[in-house]
C-alpha positions as CSV (number, residue, x, y, z in Angstrom):
1,X,-12.7,71.4,43.4
2,X,-11.1,73.6,46.1
3,X,-9.3,71.8,48.8
4,X,-10.0,73.2,52.3
5,X,-7.1,75.0,53.8
6,X,-7.1,72.9,56.9
7,X,-6.5,69.7,54.9
8,X,-3.6,71.4,53.2
9,X,-2.2,72.4,56.6
10,X,-2.8,68.8,57.9
11,X,-0.7,67.5,55.0
12,X,2.0,70.0,55.8
13,X,2.1,69.1,59.5
14,X,2.1,65.3,58.7
15,X,4.9,65.8,56.1
16,X,6.9,67.7,58.8
17,X,6.6,64.7,61.1
18,X,7.6,62.2,58.4
19,X,10.5,64.4,57.4
20,X,11.9,64.4,60.9
21,X,11.5,60.6,61.1
22,X,13.4,60.2,57.9
23,X,16.2,62.4,59.3
24,X,17.2,59.7,61.8
25,X,18.5,57.1,59.3
26,X,19.6,59.8,56.9
27,X,21.8,61.7,59.3
28,X,24.9,60.7,57.4
29,X,23.5,62.0,54.1
30,X,24.3,65.4,52.6
31,X,23.1,68.6,54.1
32,X,20.8,71.5,53.0
33,X,20.5,72.5,50.3
34,X,22.5,69.8,48.5
35,X,20.1,66.9,48.5
36,X,16.3,66.4,48.3
37,X,15.8,65.9,52.0
38,X,18.2,68.7,52.8
39,X,16.4,71.1,50.4
40,X,13.0,70.3,52.0
41,X,14.6,70.8,55.5
42,X,16.1,74.1,54.3
43,X,12.7,75.3,53.2
44,X,11.1,74.2,56.5
45,X,13.8,75.9,58.6
46,X,13.4,79.1,56.7
47,X,9.6,79.1,57.3
48,X,9.7,77.3,60.6
49,X,8.1,80.1,62.5
50,X,5.3,80.2,60.0
51,X,4.7,76.5,60.3
52,X,4.5,76.9,64.1
53,X,2.2,79.8,63.7
54,X,-0.2,77.8,61.5
55,X,0.0,74.8,63.8
56,X,-0.8,77.1,66.8
57,X,-4.0,78.3,65.0
58,X,-5.2,74.6,64.9
59,X,-4.6,74.0,68.6
60,X,-5.0,77.4,70.3
61,X,-6.3,79.9,67.8
62,X,-8.9,80.6,65.1
63,X,-9.0,77.0,63.8
64,X,-9.2,75.3,67.2
65,X,-12.7,74.1,66.3
66,X,-11.0,71.7,63.9
67,X,-8.8,70.4,66.8
68,X,-11.8,69.9,69.0
69,X,-13.5,67.5,66.6
70,X,-13.1,64.0,68.1
71,X,-12.2,62.3,64.8
72,X,-9.8,65.1,63.8
73,X,-8.4,65.3,67.3
74,X,-7.7,61.6,66.9
75,X,-5.7,62.3,63.7
76,X,-3.6,64.9,65.5
77,X,-3.0,62.7,68.6
78,X,-1.9,59.8,66.4
79,X,0.6,62.0,64.6
80,X,1.7,63.4,68.0
81,X,2.3,60.0,69.5
82,X,4.2,58.8,66.5
83,X,6.4,61.9,66.7
84,X,7.1,61.5,70.4
85,X,7.6,57.7,70.3
86,X,10.0,57.9,67.3
87,X,11.6,61.0,68.9
88,X,11.0,62.9,65.7
89,X,9.5,65.9,67.5
90,X,9.9,65.4,71.2
91,X,10.9,67.7,74.1
92,X,12.2,66.6,77.5
93,X,12.8,68.9,80.5
94,X,16.1,68.6,82.4
95,X,17.1,70.4,85.6
96,X,19.9,73.0,85.5
97,X,22.3,70.4,87.1
98,X,21.4,67.7,84.5
99,X,21.6,70.2,81.6
100,X,25.1,71.2,82.6
101,X,26.2,67.6,83.2
102,X,25.0,66.7,79.7
103,X,26.8,69.6,78.1
104,X,30.0,68.8,79.8
105,X,29.8,65.1,79.0
106,X,29.1,65.7,75.3
107,X,32.0,68.2,75.2
108,X,34.4,65.7,76.9
109,X,33.5,63.0,74.4
110,X,33.5,65.1,71.3
111,X,36.0,67.8,72.1
112,X,37.1,68.5,68.6
113,X,33.9,67.4,66.8
114,X,31.1,69.6,68.1
115,X,30.3,73.2,67.3
116,X,27.7,75.1,69.3
117,X,25.4,77.8,68.0
118,X,22.5,79.7,69.3
119,X,19.5,81.6,67.8
120,X,16.4,83.5,68.6
121,X,13.5,81.5,70.1
122,X,11.3,80.4,67.2
123,X,8.2,80.5,69.4
124,X,8.8,84.3,69.9
125,X,9.0,84.7,66.2
126,X,5.9,82.6,65.6
127,X,3.8,84.6,68.1
128,X,5.3,88.0,67.3
129,X,6.6,88.5,70.8
130,X,10.1,89.7,70.3
131,X,9.4,93.5,70.5
132,X,6.6,95.4,72.2
133,X,5.8,97.5,69.2
134,X,7.4,100.6,70.6
135,X,11.0,99.8,69.7
136,X,11.7,97.9,73.0
137,X,11.8,94.2,73.8
138,X,8.6,92.3,74.6
139,X,9.7,91.5,78.2
140,X,12.9,91.2,80.3
141,X,13.5,87.6,79.6
142,X,16.3,86.5,77.2
143,X,15.4,86.2,73.5
144,X,18.4,84.3,71.9
145,X,17.7,81.0,73.8
146,X,17.9,78.1,71.4
147,X,21.3,76.3,71.7
148,X,22.3,73.8,69.0
149,X,25.1,71.2,69.1
150,X,26.3,70.6,65.5
151,X,28.2,67.4,64.7
152,X,28.6,68.1,61.0
153,X,28.0,71.8,60.2
154,X,26.9,73.0,56.8
155,X,30.0,74.5,55.1
156,X,27.8,77.3,53.7
157,X,27.0,78.3,57.2
158,X,30.6,78.1,58.4
159,X,31.7,80.4,55.6
160,X,29.1,83.0,56.1
161,X,28.9,85.6,58.8
162,X,26.2,84.7,61.4
163,X,23.3,87.2,61.6
164,X,23.5,89.0,64.9
165,X,20.7,87.7,67.2
166,X,19.6,84.9,64.7
167,X,22.5,82.6,64.9
168,X,26.1,82.8,66.2
169,X,28.7,80.3,67.3
170,X,29.5,80.1,71.0
171,X,31.8,78.2,73.3
172,X,31.0,75.6,76.0
173,X,31.7,78.1,78.8
174,X,29.2,80.4,77.0
175,X,26.6,77.6,77.1
176,X,27.1,77.0,80.8
177,X,26.8,80.7,81.6
178,X,23.7,81.0,79.4
179,X,22.0,78.1,81.2
180,X,22.6,79.8,84.5
181,X,21.1,83.0,83.1
182,X,18.1,81.2,81.6
183,X,17.5,79.4,85.0
184,X,17.4,82.7,86.8
185,X,14.9,84.0,84.2
186,X,12.6,81.0,84.8
187,X,13.1,79.3,81.4
188,X,12.6,75.6,81.0
189,X,15.6,73.6,79.8
190,X,13.9,71.4,77.2
191,X,16.0,69.1,75.1
192,X,15.3,67.9,71.6
193,X,17.1,65.1,69.8
194,X,19.0,64.7,66.5
195,X,17.9,65.9,63.1
196,X,19.2,67.5,59.9
197,X,18.7,71.3,59.7
198,X,19.8,74.3,57.7
199,X,22.9,74.4,59.9
200,X,23.9,70.8,59.4
201,X,23.5,67.7,61.5
202,X,22.2,68.7,65.0
203,X,23.2,66.3,67.8
204,X,20.7,68.1,70.1
205,X,19.0,71.4,70.8
206,X,18.3,72.9,74.2
207,X,15.2,75.1,73.7
208,X,15.1,77.0,77.1
209,X,11.4,77.6,76.8
210,X,9.7,80.8,77.9
211,X,6.8,79.7,80.3
212,X,4.3,82.1,78.8
213,X,5.4,82.2,75.1
214,X,6.5,78.7,74.3
215,X,4.0,77.1,71.9
216,X,4.6,73.5,73.0
217,X,4.2,74.5,76.6
218,X,0.9,76.3,75.9
219,X,-0.4,73.2,74.1
220,X,0.8,71.1,77.1
221,X,-1.0,73.2,79.7
222,X,-4.1,74.3,77.9
223,X,-5.0,71.5,75.5
224,X,-3.4,68.4,77.0
225,X,-1.7,68.1,73.6
226,X,1.9,67.4,74.6
227,X,5.1,66.8,72.8
228,X,6.9,66.6,76.1
229,X,8.3,63.2,77.3
230,X,7.2,61.9,80.7
231,X,9.1,63.7,83.4
232,X,12.0,61.7,84.9
233,X,12.1,64.1,87.9
234,X,9.5,65.5,90.2
235,X,9.7,68.3,92.8
236,X,9.3,67.4,96.5
237,X,8.6,69.9,99.3
238,X,10.1,69.9,102.8
239,X,7.0,71.3,104.6
240,X,9.1,72.3,107.6
241,X,11.2,74.7,105.5
242,X,8.3,76.0,103.3
243,X,7.4,79.6,104.2
244,X,4.3,79.7,102.0
245,X,5.8,82.5,99.9
246,X,4.0,81.3,96.8
247,X,6.8,82.1,94.4
248,X,6.8,78.5,93.2
249,X,3.1,78.7,92.3
250,X,3.6,81.7,90.0
251,X,6.9,80.4,88.6
252,X,5.8,76.8,87.7
253,X,5.6,76.6,83.9
254,X,2.9,73.9,84.0
255,X,0.8,75.0,87.0
256,X,1.8,72.0,89.1
257,X,1.9,73.9,92.4
258,X,-0.7,75.3,94.8
259,X,-0.8,76.5,98.4
260,X,-2.8,74.4,100.9
261,X,-3.0,75.8,104.5
262,X,-0.1,78.1,103.8
263,X,2.2,75.4,102.4
264,X,3.2,74.6,98.9
265,X,1.9,71.3,97.4
266,X,3.3,69.6,94.3
267,X,0.6,68.3,91.9
268,X,0.9,65.1,89.9
269,X,1.6,66.7,86.6
270,X,4.9,68.2,87.7
271,X,7.4,67.3,84.9
272,X,10.5,68.0,86.9
273,X,12.1,71.0,85.3
274,X,13.2,72.4,88.7
275,X,12.8,76.0,87.8
276,X,10.7,76.5,91.0
277,X,13.7,76.1,93.2
278,X,15.4,79.4,92.3
279,X,12.8,81.7,94.0
280,X,12.0,79.3,96.9
281,X,12.5,81.5,100.0
282,X,12.9,78.6,102.4
283,X,15.0,76.4,100.0
284,X,12.3,73.8,100.6
285,X,12.2,72.3,97.1
286,X,14.4,69.5,95.8
287,X,14.1,67.1,92.9
288,X,13.8,63.3,93.0
289,X,13.9,60.7,90.2
290,X,10.6,59.2,89.0
291,X,10.1,55.7,87.6
292,X,10.5,57.2,84.1
293,X,13.9,56.9,82.6
294,X,15.5,60.0,80.8
295,X,14.2,60.1,77.3
296,X,17.4,61.2,75.5
297,X,20.3,60.5,77.8
298,X,21.3,57.6,80.0
299,X,21.2,58.2,83.7
300,X,24.9,58.0,84.2
301,X,25.3,61.2,82.1
302,X,23.2,63.2,84.5
303,X,23.5,61.8,88.0
304,X,25.3,59.5,90.4
305,X,23.9,56.1,91.4
306,X,22.6,57.6,94.7
307,X,20.5,60.0,92.6
308,X,22.6,63.1,93.2
309,X,23.4,65.3,90.2
310,X,26.8,65.2,88.5
311,X,28.9,68.4,88.9
């Protein structure tokens, strides 16, 4: 009997979720490829972009008919909710101010214990959108955008020379400069929590998602299949300052803006990334806290009691 390919891929996806859940209690264990979980993690990291490419076929591509079946959609949604609730695979948008505050706080508390590395965006690799086929880059946005904070790096990685463009170690000032550059480019600062990886134990990853290439963002916008946590911020418009330029409408990564009578309006599904503010001609946009608490970090790490961002 031949097992249908979609069942094999469903098992692969489910095992990926289980593997990440197991990582939470096993963070103190050995690292890839020196134990069974590390070995599995090593394999997944090596083929991560292929796993993402296959998953994207289910949700957005040739196999989306499987995703649209009610029963099978229920299976996917159950796995998704488990992943988000257990923070096994979960993304949370933070504003540029919050992102910098988190980075500085982590550095202050773990000054001699944290190494930082960055690598090429896996979504670009999964969707073959690194180059344009003519020897040039796919677009003018940054490519090396994943930033990982390592609390226990793999010795094999430390002893090897990082591959240019894939992974390299950087400093905290480099991170802060990169975040500013990513903000200007309209990338979403999306945080992921701890897990074991090929590099070692990862305290967190800042994905800096491309609004048009990021696979989780595409799922969130087009299929309502989201691995993003509820937004703890929302954009608010000062109508008196709004010039109706429309830049926020084109820049919003989740299509949560529209123009009404020449003024910008924020829709309910805004998740508070704050990237719309950069191009606002009238400086009419500011962020306010919602009823949802930050998913990964306590509020005192990102803002004062009066709601203003930490510097």
